C-alpha positions in Angstrom: -5.1 13.8 -12.4 -3.4 15.6 -14.8 -0.6 12.9 -16.3 1.9 16.2 -17.3 0.9 18.0 -14.0 2.6 14.7 -12.3 5.4 14.2 -14.1 6.2 18.1 -13.2 5.5 16.8 -9.3 7.8 14.1 -10.0 10.6 15.9 -11.5 10.7 18.4 -9.1 10.8 15.8 -6.0 7.6 16.7 -4.1 7.2 12.6 -3.7 10.4 12.6 -2.6 11.2 13.0 1.3 13.9 14.6 3.8 15.5 16.3 1.1 16.3 13.2 -1.1 16.6 12.6 -4.9 14.2 10.5 -6.7 15.8 7.5 -8.9 15.5 8.0 -12.5 13.6 4.9 -12.8 11.4 5.6 -10.1 10.4 9.1 -11.5 9.8 7.0 -15.1 7.5 5.0 -13.0 5.8 7.3 -11.3 5.1 9.5 -14.6 3.9 6.6 -16.6 1.6 5.2 -13.6 -0.5 8.7 -14.0 -0.2 8.2 -17.6 -2.0 5.2 -16.8 -4.5 6.3 -14.4 -5.5 9.4 -16.4 -6.0 7.0 -20.2 -8.0 4.1 -17.7 -10.1 6.6 -16.0 -12.5 7.3 -18.4 -13.0 3.3 -19.6 -13.6 3.0 -15.6 -16.1 5.2 -15.7 -18.1 4.1 -18.4 -18.1 0.6 -16.9 -19.3 2.3 -13.6 -22.4 3.8 -15.8 -23.2 1.0 -17.3 -23.0 -1.3 -14.3 -20.4 -3.6 -16.3 -20.2 -7.5 -15.7 -17.2 -9.3 -13.9 -16.2 -10.0 -17.0 -16.0 -6.9 -18.4 -14.3 -5.2 -15.4 -11.5 -8.2 -15.5 -10.5 -7.5 -19.0 -10.1 -3.2 -17.6 -8.0 -5.1 -14.6 -5.9 -7.1 -16.8 -5.0 -4.1 -18.8 -4.3 -1.6 -15.8 -2.2 -4.5 -14.4 -0.3 -4.7 -17.4 0.2 -0.8 -19.0 -0.1 1.0 -16.0 1.8 -1.2 -13.3 3.9 -3.0 -16.1 3.3 -6.4 -15.4 3.3 -8.9 -19.1 0.4 -9.6 -19.9 1.3 -12.8 -21.4 4.8 -13.0 -19.7 3.7 -12.6 -15.7 -0.1 -12.7 -15.5 -1.9 -16.4 -15.2 -5.1 -17.6 -15.0 -4.2 -20.9 -13.9 -6.0 -20.5 -10.6 -9.4 -19.7 -12.4 -11.7 -22.7 -12.7 -15.6 -23.1 -12.8 -16.1 -23.0 -8.8 -14.4 -20.3 -6.4 -11.0 -19.4 -8.4 -8.4 -16.7 -8.3 -8.9 -14.8 -11.5 -5.1 -13.8 -11.7 -1.6 -14.7 -10.4 1.4 -12.5 -10.7 4.4 -13.8 -11.4 7.8 -12.9 -11.0 10.7 -14.4 -11.1 9.3 -17.3 -12.1 6.8 -17.7 -8.7 3.4 -16.6 -8.1 4.3 -13.2 -6.0 0.3 -12.5 -5.5 -3.4 -13.6 -6.5 -5.6 -11.3 -7.9 -9.5 -11.0 -7.2 -11.6 -9.3 -9.0 -15.3 -8.3 -8.4 -17.6 -6.5 -10.9 -17.5 -2.8 -10.6 -20.1 -2.0 -8.6 -19.7 -4.4 -6.0 -17.9 -3.4 -2.8 -15.1 -4.6 -1.5 -15.3 -6.7 1.9 -13.8 -9.6 3.7 -16.0 -11.6 1.9 -14.8 -10.9 -1.5 -11.1 -11.4 0.0 -11.7 -15.1 1.3 -11.4 -17.4 -1.0 -8.4 -15.7 -2.9 -6.8 -15.4 1.3 -7.8 -18.8 1.5 -5.9 -20.2 -1.9 -3.2 -18.0 -0.7 -2.4 -19.4 2.3 -2.7 -23.1 0.8 -0.2 -21.9 -2.0 2.5 -20.1 0.4 1.5 -16.7 -1.9 2.0 -13.6 0.5 0.2 -11.1 -1.4 -3.6 -11.0 -2.2 -5.0 -8.2 -4.8 -8.5 -7.2 -4.3 -10.0 -4.7 -6.8 -13.3 -4.2 -8.6 -11.5 -2.1 -11.3 -12.3 1.4 -9.6 -10.8 0.4 -5.5 -7.5 -1.3 -5.4 -6.4 -3.2 -2.3 -3.5 -5.2 -1.4 -3.9 -7.5 1.8 -0.8 -9.1 3.1 -1.8 -12.9 4.1 1.9 -13.9 5.0 2.7 -17.7 5.0 2.9 -20.7 7.3 6.1 -19.1 8.6 5.6 -15.5 8.2 2.4 -13.4 10.1 0.1 -11.7 7.9 -0.1 -7.7 8.4 -3.5 -7.2 6.8 -4.6 -4.4 4.4 -1.6 -2.5 3.4 -2.6 -0.4 0.9 -6.5 0.9 -0.3 -7.0 3.2 -2.8 -9.6 4.7 -5.5 -8.9 5.5 -8.4 -11.5 7.9 -9.3 -10.4 9.6 -6.1 -9.9 13.2 -7.5 -9.7 14.9 -4.0 -6.7 12.5 -2.9 -5.6 11.9 -6.6 -1.9 12.5 -5.7 -2.2 10.3 -2.6 -3.6 7.3 -4.4 -0.6 7.6 -7.3 2.3 7.8 -4.4 0.6 5.2 -2.4 -0.4 2.8 -6.3 3.3 3.2 -7.2 4.3 0.8 -4.4 2.1 -2.2 -6.1 4.5 -1.3 -9.5 6.7 -4.4 -10.7 9.5 -2.0 -10.3 8.7 -0.9 -6.9 7.5 -4.7 -5.6 11.2 -5.5 -7.1 13.0 -3.0 -5.4 11.4 -3.9 -2.0 8.7 -0.7 -1.4 5.7 -2.7 -1.2 7.6 -4.7 2.0 8.8 -1.2 3.2 5.0 0.3 3.4 4.3 -3.3 5.0 6.9 -2.8 8.1 5.7 0.8 8.3 1.7 0.0 8.1 3.4 -2.8 10.7 5.1 -0.4 12.9 2.1 2.0 13.3 -0.1 -0.4 15.6 -0.4 1.0 19.3 1.7 -1.4 20.9 4.7 -0.4 18.2 4.2 3.3 18.4 4.1 3.2 22.8 7.3 1.3 22.0 8.4 3.6 19.7 7.6 7.0 22.2 9.9 5.4 24.8 12.8 5.4 23.1 15.9 7.2 23.4 15.3 9.4 20.5 11.8 10.3 21.0 12.5 10.5 24.8 15.5 13.3 23.9 13.3 15.4 21.3 10.5 15.7 24.0 12.9 16.7 26.9 14.7 19.5 23.8 11.1 20.6 23.3 10.0 20.9 26.8 12.8 22.5 27.7 12.4 25.5 24.9 9.2 25.8 26.1 9.8 26.2 29.8 12.6 27.9 29.3 14.4 25.7 31.7 18.0 24.7 31.6 17.5 21.1 32.4 18.5 19.0 35.8 19.5 15.7 36.6 17.0 13.3 36.2 14.9 15.2 33.9 15.1 12.1 31.3 13.8 10.0 33.9 11.1 12.2 34.4 10.0 12.7 31.0 9.8 8.5 30.5 8.2 7.6 33.7 5.6 9.8 32.5 5.1 8.9 28.8 5.0 5.1 30.9 2.7 6.3 33.6 0.5 8.7 32.4 0.9 9.1 28.5 1.1 5.8 27.2 -1.9 3.2 28.2 -0.5 0.7 30.6 -1.9 -2.0 28.8 0.0 -1.3 25.9 3.3 -1.9 27.3 4.7 -4.8 27.3 
């Protein structure tokens, strides 16, 4: 994606929702991120073309974490978990504690549950809630939870070289920037993912607000003025005929 055009989209509010204006810090972060993705796309393509090894991929990942996502290479990225055996490539420090582990695979390797296993196991031992899994091109963010909190699983999955969904890639990747994490945006995205499981959506469909919206739409379509008990009719139909019985508690 062209970084300049992305800055225009940011200024014009294309990344905002429900008429809200974009905070200045967010506009600046999005512009920096777009420029970073644009700048790194060439070196990343070169790595992929020569099937670079994990060490070379690791260097690009560290640079992108620093220049694109704004984690200080020398103050917020630690290699203390890297050992001779199974290890974690980086830990990301925020407020002097590990916010996430980063597991890097070489640029030609597919990411799967086996790639995630070592970092997820280490995160469980150390009480680290997040794991980033990447091969330089594809970036996944997994919420693994802690002993006190249940993990949400895959929260973010983007391809830096996906030209067709470049805008969506930037919008999702924004949640991983240091500023967005500190503002709670990554946690907001996690809660959104959690709310999209079938059981949660079934509960949302039976909320008063949704039932009222459905009632108004059905009245509009049928030109029916409404009657006593029409709300109960809709709730019953949703519960018994629209939503699978097994989803209701």
